C-alpha positions in Angstrom: 21.7 -7.9 -82.2 23.0 -4.4 -82.3 20.2 -1.7 -82.4 20.6 0.8 -85.3 21.0 4.6 -85.3 17.6 5.0 -87.0 16.1 2.9 -84.6 17.8 5.2 -81.6 17.0 8.1 -83.0 12.9 7.0 -83.7 12.9 6.9 -79.8 14.7 9.7 -79.1 12.3 12.0 -80.9 9.6 10.1 -79.9 10.5 10.6 -76.3 11.6 14.0 -77.3 8.2 15.5 -79.0 5.9 13.0 -77.0 4.5 11.6 -79.8 5.0 8.9 -82.3 2.9 11.4 -85.1 5.0 14.7 -84.2 8.4 12.2 -84.5 7.0 11.4 -88.0 7.1 14.3 -89.2 10.2 15.7 -87.7 12.3 12.6 -89.1 9.9 12.9 -92.4 9.2 9.4 -91.8 5.5 7.5 -91.5 4.3 6.9 -88.3 4.3 2.8 -88.5 8.1 3.3 -89.9 8.8 5.0 -86.5 6.5 2.0 -84.4 8.3 -0.3 -86.1 12.1 1.2 -85.2 10.7 1.7 -81.6 9.3 -1.8 -81.6 12.9 -3.4 -82.7 14.6 -1.7 -80.4 12.5 -2.8 -77.4 13.4 -6.4 -78.9 16.7 -5.6 -78.8 16.5 -4.2 -75.2 14.1 -6.9 -74.0 11.8 -4.2 -72.6 9.3 -1.8 -73.2 10.7 2.5 -73.8 7.2 3.8 -73.3 4.0 3.4 -71.2 1.4 3.2 -74.1 -1.7 3.1 -72.1 -2.0 6.7 -71.4 -2.7 9.8 -74.2 0.6 10.2 -75.1 3.6 7.5 -74.6 5.8 8.6 -71.8 9.0 6.6 -71.4 9.2 3.8 -68.8 12.0 3.0 -66.5 14.3 1.5 -68.8 13.5 4.6 -71.8 14.6 7.3 -69.1 17.6 5.2 -68.3 19.0 5.6 -72.3 17.5 8.6 -72.9 21.0 10.7 -71.8 23.2 8.4 -73.2 20.9 8.3 -76.8 20.9 11.9 -76.6 25.0 12.3 -76.5 25.3 9.7 -79.2 23.1 12.0 -81.2 24.7 14.9 -81.3 28.0 13.1 -81.8 27.0 11.7 -85.0 25.8 15.4 -85.8 29.3 17.2 -85.1 30.6 14.0 -87.2 28.4 14.7 -89.7 28.7 18.5 -90.2 32.7 17.9 -90.0 31.8 15.9 -93.0 30.0 18.1 -94.8 32.2 21.3 -94.3 35.2 19.3 -95.6 33.5 18.4 -98.7 32.5 21.8 -99.1 35.5 23.9 -98.1 34.1 25.8 -95.3 31.9 25.6 -91.9 28.1 26.5 -91.6 27.4 28.4 -88.2 23.6 28.7 -87.2 22.4 31.6 -84.8 19.2 31.8 -83.3 18.6 35.8 -82.5 15.8 37.6 -80.4 14.6 40.4 -82.2 16.5 43.3 -79.8 19.9 41.6 -80.6 19.1 41.0 -84.1 18.1 45.0 -84.3 21.2 46.2 -82.3 24.0 43.7 -82.1 24.0 41.1 -85.1 24.6 43.1 -88.3 28.4 44.4 -86.6 28.7 40.9 -85.2 28.1 39.3 -89.0 30.2 42.1 -90.3 33.4 40.8 -88.0 32.8 37.4 -88.7 32.8 38.1 -92.4 35.9 39.8 -91.8 38.0 37.3 -89.3 36.4 34.3 -91.1 35.9 34.8 -94.6 35.3 31.2 -95.2 32.2 30.8 -92.7 28.7 30.2 -94.0 26.2 31.9 -91.3 22.4 30.5 -90.9 20.2 33.4 -89.0 16.9 32.8 -87.6 15.4 35.7 -85.5 12.0 34.9 -83.6 10.5 35.1 -80.4 13.2 33.8 -77.1 11.2 30.8 -76.2 11.0 29.6 -79.9 14.7 30.0 -80.0 15.3 27.6 -76.7 13.4 25.4 -77.9 14.9 25.3 -81.6 18.4 25.2 -79.5 16.9 21.8 -77.7 16.3 20.4 -80.8 19.6 21.2 -82.4 18.4 23.3 -85.3 20.7 26.1 -84.2 24.1 26.1 -82.6 23.8 29.3 -80.9 20.8 31.6 -79.4 20.8 35.0 -78.4 17.7 35.4 -76.4 16.0 36.7 -73.4 15.2 34.5 -69.7 16.6 31.4 -71.1 15.3 28.4 -68.8 18.3 26.1 -67.2 18.8 22.5 -69.1 21.2 19.9 -68.1 24.0 19.7 -70.9 23.6 23.4 -71.9 25.6 26.4 -70.9 24.0 29.7 -70.0 26.1 33.0 -70.0 24.5 36.3 -69.4 25.8 39.1 -71.2 23.4 42.1 -70.6 20.6 43.6 -68.8 17.7 44.5 -71.3 16.0 47.6 -69.6 12.1 47.5 -70.4 10.0 50.5 -71.2 6.4 51.5 -71.5 5.9 53.7 -74.3 2.8 55.3 -75.7 2.0 57.3 -78.9 2.2 60.9 -78.8 -0.7 61.6 -80.2 -2.8 59.4 -77.5 -5.1 61.1 -75.0 -2.9 59.7 -71.9 -2.4 62.1 -68.9 0.6 62.3 -66.6 4.0 60.9 -67.6 3.3 57.4 -65.2 2.9 54.4 -65.8 0.6 52.0 -63.7 -1.2 49.0 -64.1 -3.9 50.7 -63.4 -4.5 53.5 -65.9 -2.9 51.1 -68.3 -5.8 48.5 -68.2 -7.9 49.7 -70.4 -5.4 50.8 -72.8 -5.1 48.6 -76.0 -1.8 47.0 -75.3 0.6 45.8 -78.2 3.3 42.8 -77.2 4.7 40.2 -78.7 2.3 36.4 -78.5 2.4 34.3 -75.5 4.8 32.6 -74.3 7.2 35.1 -75.0 9.4 37.1 -72.2 7.5 40.1 -72.9 3.9 38.4 -72.7 4.5 37.1 -69.3 6.4 40.6 -67.9 2.9 42.5 -68.9 1.1 39.6 -67.3 3.2 39.5 -63.9 3.3 43.6 -63.8 -0.4 43.3 -63.8 -0.8 41.0 -61.7 1.2 42.2 -59.1 -1.8 44.9 -58.6 -4.2 41.6 -59.1 -5.0 43.0 -62.4 -5.3 42.0 -66.0 -4.7 43.7 -69.1 -8.0 43.7 -71.0 -6.9 44.4 -74.7 -3.6 42.3 -75.5 -3.2 43.0 -79.5 -0.1 40.5 -80.5 2.0 40.7 -83.1 5.8 40.6 -84.2 8.3 42.1 -84.5 9.2 44.4 -81.8 10.0 47.0 -84.8 6.2 46.6 -85.5 5.1 47.2 -82.3 7.0 50.4 -81.4 5.2 51.9 -84.6 1.8 50.3 -83.4 2.2 52.5 -80.7 3.7 55.3 -82.2 0.5 55.6 -84.1 -1.2 56.7 -80.5 -3.4 53.8 -80.5 -2.5 52.0 -77.3 0.7 51.4 -75.3 3.7 48.7 -75.5 6.5 47.6 -73.4 9.3 47.2 -75.2 13.0 47.3 -75.0 14.7 51.1 -74.6 17.0 50.4 -76.9 14.0 49.5 -79.4 13.0 52.9 -79.7 15.7 54.3 -81.8 16.2 51.0 -83.6 12.6 51.1 -85.3 13.2 53.7 -87.2 13.0 57.3 -87.6 9.8 59.8 -87.2 8.6 57.7 -84.3 6.5 59.6 -82.0 7.0 57.8 -78.9 6.4 59.1 -75.2 8.3 56.9 -72.7 6.6 56.6 -69.1 8.1 56.0 -66.0 6.6 52.8 -64.8 5.2 52.3 -61.3 5.8 49.5 -59.9 9.1 49.0 -62.2 9.6 46.8 -65.0 11.9 44.1 -63.8 15.1 43.9 -66.5 15.5 40.3 -68.7 18.7 38.9 -68.9 20.2 38.6 -72.5 21.9 35.5 -72.7 23.9 33.5 -75.2 23.2 29.8 -74.4 24.8 27.1 -76.4 25.2 22.9 -76.0 28.2 21.7 -74.2 29.6 19.6 -77.5 32.5 19.8 -79.7 30.8 23.4 -80.6 31.3 25.2 -77.0 34.4 26.7 -77.7 33.6 28.3 -80.9 30.0 29.6 -79.5 32.0 31.0 -76.8 34.3 32.8 -78.6 31.0 34.0 -80.5 29.5 34.8 -76.9 32.4 37.2 -76.1 32.2 38.8 -79.6 29.1 39.7 -78.7 29.9 41.2 -75.6 32.8 43.1 -77.1 30.1 44.8 -79.9 27.7 45.8 -76.9 30.2 47.4 -74.9 31.7 49.6 -78.1 
């Protein structure tokens, strides 16, 4: 007896998300249905796929052995399905994930050039934190992500595009003495940033932590354009990409401070799966780099 696609899919998402309930929600199935599919697959393979004695199901030796093969199978099935849908609709779909700074600086011209070069292309854009975009790519909810500081994963290509220069800014109306930002003179100020586990949030914590300090008031929000405006209001400081100063709109009253210690730059990268769409993603990454250079 052969296993079914549904059984393999159930196994993959339980292993990927770490639970039967999470997999059921993702697949829009009931939890008993997912459990039944796993049991049927275990019967076919003559072995348990998960250790259920722990708080969360953990793949057994057999589960780990088949995980990569199942992942490749699902990726191929998704690609076949996409080609089928494109053929019916007479167009193709590209799902792009973009970090805030990339969306503000590069995305408009990127989409304009795609519209001129590929009139039939349908584009779906998601703008979010880099850490969330990375997860969306791992879950195959987007085709390519333009994000900062991604982690390495098997089967995924990461191409560095350019460095993001980060700066401390304060509103011109803030009672801040001097032009240098140090952990000591910022530690008591309200600081506006993206929420954890964003790259900016982590960088701020590490910048203060290098001097044995921790910021006392971290106010989190999204997007970066709003963070720049909050700092401009003169109630606190913010660490933002330098390019966001002019991309956040006119009438901002911001002072750019010299950072001591210096803030390490972030790498803006393109990230995609090594599958049948890899060439298209590589083309898109090169196009983004050309726009940034111009």
